[in-house]
N, C-alpha and C positions, 0 to 999 in steps of 0.2 A: 840463899838463894839458888829460884831453879835451873838452870842447862836451861840455854837459848842456842840453839846451830850460830858457826862461825859466815861474820856479816860475806854480803856477795862483793862487794864491791861496787855494782851500783850499777853490776850481772844481774839478769836478767834468767831467771832459769828456760828454760825453750829443750824441747821437746826434735828426740834423734830423730832424722827421715833414714826414713825404710829401705833402705839397696840389697838388692837381688845375692846371694852369698855367689851366682858365677855371673861370668858376663856375657857369656853367650847363652841364643837363645836356648831354652828348652823344645827337639826338635825332635822327641821319641812320635812313636805314634800310639793311644792310651787307648782303651773300649774293648770294641772286638776288634775290633785292628788293629792290637798290637798281639790281643790274646791269641787269635790266625795268625798274626806273624809270624810268634811264638810257639808253636805249634810246626810249624812252618821247618823250623830252625832244625826243632828237636827229632820232628818223622826222616826231613833228610841229613841229619844232625847225631843217631839217639845217642856215639859215645863220643868223650870226652877229648875235643883231635891235642889239646898240647900234651896228656898222657897216648896217647897213639901213638904217637911222632918219637913216642920214648920207647915203646912192643910195649901197655899195657890197655886193658880193654877195659873204661872209664867208665860206669852213662853219665848222663847229660844228662846236671840236672840247672843249670844257666843260658841264658843265653847273652850274651855277651858285644861291647862292641867289638872290634877292638884295634881303629883309634874313635880311643871315647868323644863322643857330642863335647865334651868340654874343649877338646881338641884341634875343634874343629870336621871333625866327623863327619858323615850321615848315617839318619838311619834304615837305606841302605839295606839290602838282604845282602850282596853282594861284604859288610861291612859289619857281620854278627856267625860270631863262629857259638856256638857248643862248647861252654867247655863244666867242668863236675866245682862241685862245689870247692873244696882247698883251689882248684888252680887258680876257679874264677875272686875268690879272699886274695891270693898271690895278686896277679897281675893289677889288683888294686891297690895294693899294698905298693905293691911296683911303681905301677903312674902314681899315684899320690906322694907317696920319697919325692922322686923327680919335681913333679910341680910345685912341691917347697921346699924341693931346689932351687929352681928358677929352670928349667931349661925343662927338655921334652920328655916324653914317654920314652927308657925302650921300647924298639918290637921286639919281644920273648914269646 
């Protein structure tokens, strides 16, 4: 006898509804406007803000939202900072870990 899938017991198959991964609306600047603003941040902050606070001179590689958009931060210049790659990755890991624990990220 050939294999048959188990009976669904009267249930009908249905498709799962798509839901966005984050609940906050994406308010990032895209395209040329985003590129111009990124260039402005890098020009104003050519050195990583976190490294500079520790007395280390490291070039800015990433433009970071100080308060993440997912936490209600704005996409304005005052909420952006220049960070090197390692500092940006470390900050992102801290924020993600804090969100998984159900709290708000520490400002660091």
